[in-house]
N, C-alpha and C positions, 0 to 999 in steps of 0.2 A: 363420523363427525358431521355435524350440521355445516352447511355452507355459511360462510361469514360475510356479512354485508357491512361495509364501512361507509357511513353516510355523512354528507355535508363537509367533507374534508377540502382543504385547499390542495388540489392535486398539482404537483410541480413535475412536469414531464415533457421531454422533447421540445424544450424551448418555450413552453407556455405554462401559464398557471390559471386554473379555473376551479370553481366550487363544483364538486360532483361526488358521485357514489362509485364504489368499486365492489364487485362481488367475487368472492373466492370460493371455488368448488373443486374438490379433489386435487388440491395442491397447486391449482393454476388460477389465473385471472380469467373469469368467465365473461364479465361484462364491466365496461366503464361508461358512465353516463353523466352528462350535465343536466339532463331532464329529470333525473331521479330514477331509482330502481325500487319497485314495490317491495315492501318488507313482508314477504311471505314467511315460510317456516325456516327463517334464517337466524343465526346469532347476530345480533345488531350491535354495532359499535358506533356510538354517536361521536363523530370526530369534528364537531363544530368547533372552530378556533384552532384546529390542528392542521399541520402540514402533512401530506402524504407523498412520500418520495419512493422511488425504487431503492432497494438496499444498496449500500456502498459496496463496491468491488475493489478490494485492496490488492494490487498486483505485486506487492513486495513486503513480505513480513518474515521474521525469523522467530519461530516458535520453539526452537532449541531441542526438540525431541527427535531422535534419541541422543543420549550421551551428555546433554547439558541441562538435565531436568532440575538441577538445583536453581536454575534461573527461571525456567518456564516449561510448560508442557503444552502439547496440542489441546488438551482439555481446558486448561486454565486460560490460555490466551484466545482460543476461539470463543470461550464464554465471555471474556472481556470484549471481544469484537462485537458480538451480537448486542451486548449491553450498550455499545456505542453506535448501533445502527449499521454495522458492517455485516452483511449477510454472506459474503464470499471472500475468501483469501487465497492467495498464491504464495507458497512458502519456499524459502531458499534452501539450497542443498548443503550449506556449510555446518551441518550438525556433526555429531561424532558417533559412528563413523560418517564420513561424508557420503552423500547420496550420489555415488559415481558409478554404480553398477545398476542394472535393471532390477536385480534382487533387492538391493538396499533401497532403491527408490520405491519399490512395491511395498516394503515393510512400513514406510511412512503412510502410504495409502491405507494399509490395513489398520494401523493405529487410529487414524482419523475416522475410519468407518465406524468404530465403536465408541467414539467419545466426542465427536464434534457437532455442536448445534448449528454450525455455519457450513456452507458449501466450501469445497476445498479442491485445490490442485497443488502439485509439487513440481518444482523445477528439477530437471536432470542436471547434475553437476559435471564440470569439465576439469580435467587435469592435463598434465603434459603428455600423458600416455594412455588415455582412455577413449580415443576417437571411435574405435570400433564399437564400444558400448554405447557411446552417444548416438551413433547412427542407428541403433536398434530402437530408439525412443519412438513411441507411437504418437503421431501428431493429433490423433482423434481424441485422446484422453489424457494428454500431458500438456501443460500450458506452454512449456518452452525449455530451452537450454540456457543455463547461466554460466557466464565466463567472468571470473574475477580478474580484471586487468589491473589489479592493485592488491594490497595485502589481504590475506584471508587465512582461514583455518587449514592446517595440514598442508596437503599438496595441491591446493586449489588455486594458487596463484599461477596464472598462465600469462606470461609476458614474453615468451620467445616468438619473434616475428614469423618464423617458418611454421611453427605449430599453429599459431593464430591464423595464418594464411590458409592452412589446410582445413581448419574448423570452419572458417567462413566460406571456403569453396565448396565443401562437401555437405554441410548441414543444411537441410531444407526446412527445419523447424525455425520458429522465431528464436533468435539469439538475444538474450538480455545481458547487458554488460554493466559491470562496475568499473568505471574508467578513472583511474589515477595512475600517473606514470610512476612506477615503483623506484626507478633510479633517482628521480627528482626528489621524491619523498625521503628516501634514505639519505641523500646528500644534505637535504635541509635538516633532518633529524640530527645528523652528526654536527652540523654547524651550530645549531641551537643548544645541543648538549655541551659542546665546548664552551659556549658563551655563558650559559645560565646554569648548567649542572642538572642533576637529577630532580631538583625540587622547583623546576621552572613552572610558571603559571599556565593555566589552561588557555589564556588569551593568545598564546603563540600558536595554538592549533591551526588556525587558518593561514598562518605563514609557513608552517611546516608542511601541511597538506595543502599546497598553495594553488592559486588560480592557474599558474603555469602547469602544474602537474595534471590538473583536470583537463585543460585545453589540449595538451599534448596527446593524452590518451584518448579522449573523445574524438579528436581529429583523426587519429590513426584508425580507430574503429570505424568511423564514418567512411574513410577512404577505402578500407578493406571491403565494407559492405557495397560501396559503389563499384568497386572492381569486380566483385563476384555476383552482384545482384542479390545479396543476402538480405533476409528480413531481419533488420536490426532494431532493437529497442534499447535506448541508452537510459539507464536508471539515474535517479536523483541528481539532476543537473543543479549546479550551485553558483555558476558564475555568469556575469554579463558577457564574457568573452565567448562562451559556448553557444549563445543564442543563434549566432549566424550559421551554425551547422544545420539548422532545421528550417523547414519550409511550410507554408500554409497554402500552397497552390493546388493541392489535391485534397479530396475528401479523405478522412482518416482511414477508411477501409482500404484505400488504394495506395497509401503511403508505404514505402519500403523501409524508410528510416523514421522512427518515432521516438518520443521522449516522455520522460516522467519528471515531475517536480514533487518534492515532499512537503508535507505540512509544516515540519519544523524549519525548513529552509525559507518558507513563505512567512513564518511567524517571528523567528528570532534573527538577530544579527550580532556582529562581533562584540558590541558593547555589552551584550547579555552575559558574556563569560565572567564579567566582574561579579555578578550576583549569583549565577547558576553554575559557574565553573565546570567541572567534569560532568555534571548532569546533562549538559548539552554537547558534550564531546561526542562526535560521530564522524564517520567516514563516508563520503567526503565531508569536510568541515563546513559548518555554518560560516558564511563569509561576511561581507560588509554590507552596510545599509544600501549602497549604490547597487550591489549585486542583487539584493532582495527586491529593490525597485524594478530592476531589469527582469527578474523572474516573473513578477506580477504582469508586467507589460507583455512578455512573451506568452504567458498563459492566456491572457485575455484576447490575444491576437492569434490564437491557435497555432503558434509556433511550438508550444508545449501541449501535449495531448492528454496526459493523465495526472491527477493528484493522488498520491499514495502516502504511506507512512514510513516505510523501511523500519517498522516496529522491531526493536532489538533490545530486549530487556537484559539487564545484568543485576546482580544483587547490589544493594546499597553499600555493602561492605566493599565490594569490588570497585564501585564507582568512587568511593571515598579514599582510595589510594592516591598517592601523589600522581600528578598529571601523567608522567611518562609511563606509569604502571597501570593507570586506570583504563579499562577497556572502552572501546568506542561503541556507541549505540544508546538509544533511549526508547522507553516504552510509550507508545502513542495511540494504539489502535482503538482504545476505549473512548478517546477524546477527539479523534480527528474530525468527525462530523460537527460536533458542537463548536470546535474551534473554527472551522470553515464557515459555519453560520455566523459566527462572531465577525469574521472578516467581511462577510456579505453585508451584514448590518452596518459595518463601518465604511461601506462603499467601495471596497476593493474588488468585489466580484458580484455579479448578479446571482440571485439564488437559482435561476434557471441554468446559468453557465456552471455554477458549482455542481449541480446535479449532473450536468453533462460530463464534466471532467472526472467526477467521482463514481459515476454509475454507467452512463451510456458509453463513454469513450473506452474504458477498459473492456467492455463487452465487444466493441467494434475492433479494437486493437488486437485482441486475442482471438476474435471470431468465436465467442462463447455462444453456445446454442441456447436460445430462448431465455435469456436473462439480461439484466441491465436496463430494462425499460418496463414501464407500466403499459403493457399491451395485452389485448385479449388473446388468450392461448399461451401466453408466457407463464413460466413459473412465478408463483406469488411470493417473491422475495421483496419485501417492502418494509418501510419504517414510518411510523407516525411520530412526529416531532411536535412538542409544545413550544412554540416560539416565544412565549411570554412567561415561562416558568423558570426561575433562576435555578441553577445547579452549581454547587460549590464542591470542588474536588477535595476530598479528605481521605486520610488513610482508611477510614471505615467503609468507603464506597469504591475504592480502587480494587479491581478484580485481578490485576496482573499478579502472578505468583511472586514477583520481586517486591511488590507492595509499595512502590513509590512512583511518582510521576513528576515531570518538570512543571506540571500545572498545579501541584498541590497548593491549596489555599486560594486558587483563582476561582472566581464566581462567573460562570457563563450565564448569558441571558436567555438560554434555551435549554431544553432537556429532552432526552429520548423518552417518549411516552410508551411505545411498544415496538417490537421487532418481530417480523414473520419471516420464516424460511420455508420455502415450499408449501406455503399456506398454513403453516403451524406456528402458533405463537411460542416464541422461545424466550422472550423477555417482555416484562411490563413494569409498571411502577412498583410492584411488589418485589421485583427482582427476577432472577432466572426462573423459568418454569420447569426446568429439568428435561425438557424435550430435546432429543438428539436428532434433529431434523435435517442435518447436513447431507448433501449428496456430492459424489464426485463429478466434477465438471466434464462436460463434453464439448468438443470444438468442431466447427463447420469448416474443415480444411480438406 
């Protein structure tokens, strides 16, 4: 392949923006220059008027394979990811069967190797009785260990204090947690079913999966991590109450307790249940306007470290069930970057900080080797964005296997021009290129 030279782009990287050129050779970034790079025997991309960003790294997705492939597959959802500017994903273990042994975990890597246009890693799952398997996980090529301290598939709910204490004590990998207090959620569910019956509305979801449930569980996890010096990453924070659990006094790479906030919790709030209903039903629940304001404040003040999606597709038939039977989760990975750009244009976050939280910070948090930045010598995972080309979400351009989005009918003021993974173009304005350029992540641990 000829080297690729991207010229005259607005490069947004490491807290600054400047017009410059970037040269890709043999899958890596060879040169970045504000003075210009001479166009020798290169494939030239004229990026005048475009933004050039490091590819998004999404640290929490559910791609449903194996076992739930009527909802999604690694192939379909990784394709949607690169179409949205996400070049790297980390996928969760609550597939069927759950990824709770080293053999089952490896099977997911084997699938991705043959079908993913995006880079990939998969979390090892925990149960009440698989500590020995968890401790076999290789920190050099597995992103982390996932604990569901709230409802999950199969045997993956782990809420016994003594079992959690052992996991936090003995596990040397990053532990990522879903934090909702199960007893509180069950008690609230019983109360609301008694009051409203099986046909209650989705607007009660943030009251059932309440702020109290989140705070109790997040606090418990943070205290366990402090007790044992565990490397803890708390996923999808949703409440103003939880902000105080986190600190901005250390550089991200030195933090022992880190946090993630999701695009939908930054975008929607409780009044949106009236129009979107079960389409935005997710766990933990989208909360209230005051919580959303607090999430933005925490993100912009480095109390929250990463912006991700928790991409979790279900079929529209499943979502159209009555609230109590409708599964939780929504598909987001194709539209996370354009939505965050929209928030940036509306003054909620600078474009430089947006890139930090979606690309740089995941690389730092997980200690990913040679990714997450536009740096000479790093893998050429990058996305070109047209900040002035409208993009309307329709059923015809949704790539999720489930075929729907909570953003259907919405027009964004920017669009993805092209996406490169390991220097290979995997998406452009014509669509997917068919290149399976994804690689298994490696970690500097």
